[in-house]
C-alpha positions, 0 to 999 in steps of 0.5 A: 474960198468962193462958194457955189450957190448950190451943190454944197455938201449937207452940213449934217454929213457923215464925216467918214464918207464922201458925197455919193458914197454908200455906207461901208457895211461889209457882207461876206467880204464885199461892201453892202453897196456893191463896192469891192472887197479890199483885195481887188478893183472893179473890172481888174484883169490880170495876166495869166502870170506876172509879167515883166513886160508891158504890152499893148498887143500880143508880144512886145516887138523887138523894135518899133517902126514909128520912131525908129527906137526899140520898144524895149519892154512895151508893145503898142496897140490892141489888147494883150492876149493875157489881159482882160477886156473892158467887160471883165472877161478874158480877151483871147489873142486876136479877139475883138473885145466887147460883144461877141468875138469875131473869128480871124478874117470875119467882119462881125457884121450881121443882120438878123432882121433885113438887108443891111447896106455895107458901103465899100467906099467912104462917103461923108455928107457934111458938105451936103449939109453945109451947102444946104444951110448956107443957102437956106439959113443966113444966120449960119453963114454969119456964124461960120464967118465969125468962127473962122475969124475967131479961129484965125486970131486964136491960132495966130496968138498960139493960144491953147487951153490947159489940161484935157477937154473931156466931152460928155456924149450921148449916143442915140441908137435909132433902129428899125431891125434888131441888128441895128439896135447895137450893143453897149459893147459896140458903143463902148468900143467907139468911145475907146477909139475916139479917146485913142485917136484924139490923144494920139495913143493909137498904135497904128500911127506906126504906119506913118512915114518919117517925113510926116510922123513929126506932124502927129498931134495929141488934141488933148480931147477926151470923150465919155458917155454922159452920166447925167441927163439934161434933167439931172437924172442918172443916165448911161449916156445911151438912148434907144428908139425904134423907128419905122423908117428903113433908112435915113439921109442927110436931111436930119430926120433922124434928129427929130422925134417928129420924123422918125428919129429922136430929139437931141439933148442940149447941144451946148452940154452934150455931143449928140451922136445918132447911130442908125441905118443910112442910105445911098452908101453914106457912112456918116455926116456932121454939122459944122459948128455954128448951125441950128442947135436942134440938129447939132451933132454927128450921124453914123451908119451903125455898121461903121460905128465902133469895132465889134457887133455890126461894124463891118470892114473896111470901116470897122475900126471906128474911124468914121466917128473920128472923122465926123467928130473932126467936122463937128470940131471945125475940121474940113476935108484935107483936100479942101472940098474943091472937087478934083482941083488944087485950089481948095484949102482945109485952112491947115498949113501943115497938110499938103495941098491935094487934088481930091479924096484918097480911097482905100489904102493908097501906096506912099507917096501919092503925088497930086497938086505938085506936092512931091516928093511926099505927096498927099497926107492920106494918113489923116483922119480927114481924108476918105481912106479906109479905117486902117489907112487913117491914123492921125491929126496934125498940129494945125488941125489940133489948133483949129479944134482947140479954137472951137472948144475955146470959142463957139463950143466953150460950154461943152467940155469939162476941163476938170480933173476927171480925165487923165490928170497927171502927177506933180514933180516939176520943182525939186530941191536937193539941198538947203536954199536950192531949187530946180524948176523944169517946164516945157516951152512953146516948142515942147522942149524941156527948159530948166532954171535954178535958184542957187541960194543967191540968184536965179540961173541962168537969169531971173527970166532966163531958162536953160534949153534941154531939148526934146519934143515932150508929150508930158511935163517933166517929172523930176526926182533927186536922190542925193545932193547935186543929183537930178533925174528928169523923165518925160514922155516922147512923141511915141509915148515912150518914157525918156530920162535924163540926169544931172550927175553934179557936173554934166547932163547925161546922156548929153545936154539935149539928149535923152535915154530911151526907156520904152513903153507906150504910156497912157500917163506920164510917169510918177516917181519915188526914191527911197534911197541913194541911187534908187529910182522907182517909176510908175505909169499906166499902160494901154490897158490902163493897168499900173506898171512899175520899173526901177533903177537899182543903182546899176541897171533898169528893170521893168516893166512890172505888171501891177494890175488894175483898171486905173482912171487916174495916173498913180500917186506914189510916196515912200516913207522909208527904205524899201517902202512904196505906197501907190494910189489910183482911182478905180473905175468907180472913182474910189481910191485904191492903194497898194504897197511894197513892204520890202519883199512883196506887193500887197493890194489893191486895198479899197479906200472908198470915196467918189472922187473928182480928182486924183489922190494926192498923198504925203508922208510926214513920218515913218508909217504915216500917210495923209491922202487928199482928194476933191469930192463930187461937191468940189470940196476937199477931203482928207483921210490918213493912215496913223500906222495901224488903221485908216481914218474916214474922210474928213470934210475940209470945205472949199469949192476947188477947181484943181486937185490939191498940192500937198507938202510937209516940211516937218513932223506932224505938219501939212500945207495944202494949196489949190485954186478956187473958182476965181483961179486965185491960190488958196492955202490951209495948214495943219500945225500938229493940233488943228487946221488953219485958218480953220477946218473948212477955211482957207488963206487967200493968196491972190493971183489968177492962175492957169495951172495947179500950184507946184510946191516944195520945201527945202527946210523947216518952216520954208515953202516955195510955191510956183504957178503960171499966170494968164500970160503963161509966165512962171510966178513964184512966192515963198514963206520964210518962216514968218511972212510970205514974200514978196507979199501975201498976195504978190508973186515974183515973175520968172519969165517964159512962155510956158506950154506945160508946167503942171502935168498936162499932156501938151497939145502936139508935137512940134518941130524942135526948130520952131522959134523958142518963146522962153 
C-alpha cells in the first residue's frame, strides 16, 4: 500500500502493543500505566439498578412531541438522574453536570473579582467585523465573492462529503478576574453542546412545530479539543492568559498577545475559540471564512459559554457558540441582515424570509414579510432568540456549511474514523448465490437490489424503493432462508425496523416498525439462531444499550454501561452467545460478553486505536479482532478459546477501518482503502498471511466509502464499494480469480447518499426527486 513519508511504526516494535500504549504490567489490579483493570471502563457510570429503559433525561416519556411517535423505552435530553456525568461523579436529578451544580432556578453565574456584565438580549458582532473587513481589506472582498460562487456550485451539484467531519478546537481563556478564568468543566460542557447541536441530537428539537420539523438537519460535523499543539506537543486544547484588559470588543484585540489577548493557533488546522469578557452587551462574534488568518475564529462572552460555571440565563445553554460557529462555517443571520426590511437573504431557500431578528422566545407563529401562515423560523440557531428558543439548522444551512468544509476550510476537519464511525451490515446473503444490497438514495429513503443467482433485480442499475427518511445507512440481518430484517434510525434518532418474510415486506413495502430510543449510533445487529435478533446502540449518555427479539416480542432497552467512543461491534459464535466490543474514552478496546445466562465485562483489551474494532468469528469460541493504530497501520489480536493474544502488526497506511469476513474454518479476508483510495486485500489461509504479514493485494478503484464484503459459500467473496460518481460497484472472487478482473468493477448504478454507515447529512422531503 502507499506509505506515508513519516509516522511509520518502528521496525523493532513490541508486537504485543500498539503505538502510544504503555506496557501492560499490572499492579493491584490496575495497569502500571494507569489503564483500568479488566472489570471496568474509564469514566463509566452505571445506574443505581439495572434498567430496561434507555433514558436521555429523567424518566422516559410516554410519548414524544417531536415526531408524534411514542418513546417506547427511551427518553430524550439531558443526563439521566441515575447516570454519571462526564467527570465520573453522580449527576443528581436536575443537576447541571460538570463544575458545581446549580440549584433549581439558579443561573450559575458568579463573579468573585469584579462586576460582570450579563446581557439579557442577544447581540452578535459578526456584521461589524464583516463590514470593517469589506471596507479595509480588498482581498477579503475577493475571497468572499469566490467562496459564494464555489458554494453555489457545490450546492447545485448536490455534493456532500462522506463520513463525519471532526474539527479540532483550541479554547483560549483570556481572563481579567478569577471568575472569568472558567473551569474545564464549563469548557467541556460547551463542546458537548456543539456536538449535540451540529449532529441534531439535542432533545429540545421537540419544540419545533411539525410544519418546520422536516427541515431539521444533521450537519455531520463534530468538535473535539485538540490533543496536539502546533509544535506537535500533547495539549489539553485549552490556553489560559491573564490580561489587564477589563473587556474586549469586535476590534480583535483579544486575538493578539500584543493587545492584551493571545495569538491564534494555525487557523488552517484548528478552530480558535476565544472566551473572555466582552463589553457593550456583546455575546459573541465570528469572522466569516475568507478573512485574515491571524484573526480567524470566534469570540464568546464567558457568561454565554457552556452550560455551567459562569454561564448565565438566558444564554446558559451554549447556543451562543453554536450560533457563532455557524458564521465561522459561512452561515448568515436568518433574516439576511438588511435591518428591518424584507429584501435581505441568508442564501438558504428553506428558511422563510423574515423582517428582522427575533428576541426572547417568540410565540408561534410570528408572521413577517408575508411569510404566513407559519411565519419566521425563529427556532433556528442563526436567529437572535434566547438559548432555549434556538434548536436547529436546516437542510440548506447544512449544505452551506459542508461546502465551506469541502472548499475554503478543507484542511481543517479530520474525516477519519475517530468520530462516530458506524457499523457494517448493508449487504447480506441468506443462501447460496443470493445477495441483498441496501443503500440510501439522495432523498434519504432506503433502496434495495438483489442477485438471485442469475441476474440483478429489479435490474442491473435499478433499485427497489423502500421509503423512509433515514438518518443512518441500513443495518440488515438474516436469520433464515428468504428472511431479511433491516434497521435504520429515523429523523427523531429512534430505531425503526422492517422485514421480508419470504413473500412480503412488513409492516408494508414502504412502512417501518417504530422501536423507540434516542440513539447516538446506528444499530449493530447479531443473530444467533432462528427468529432471534439482538440490536445494540449507544444512548445519549454514550452507554451501550441492548434490545432483542425472542421470537414473539421485542424486549429492551437493557442498560449495559460504559462511556463508549465508538459504536459497538457485535458477533455471535454460537447459540445464546454474544460478544460486544467498543472503544473507551482512552481509545482502548473493551469487550463484554453474554454467556447464555449473564453479561460479563467490560474486559480491557488495550490498544490506542484510530478506528473502531472489527471482529469476526470463524469457529466456536474463536474471535479475531482488527483495528487501525495511531500510525494508520492495521493491527490484529485473537481469542483462541483460552486466552487473548497481543496485537500483531500488519502494516499498511489505512484510510478506513478494516472490513473482515470469513468463508471457512481458519480463513480470514481483510479489505480496506489505502491513501490512494484504492481497495487493498490481505488474507489468512490457515498457516500464513498473504501476500505477506505486512503486504497487501492491490485491487484498484477510487473508492469513497469503506468496502462491504459478504461470503455466501466456501471460497466465495463479493465486495461492494461506492465510486466517485456515487454509484455502487461490485467485484467478486469465484474461487480461482477476481471478476470482472483483479482491478475491475461491475457498475450497479444509483446515486447513493449512504452505503457504509455514516449518518446522512440531513433529513429531506420524501417527495424529493429520486436520483437512483
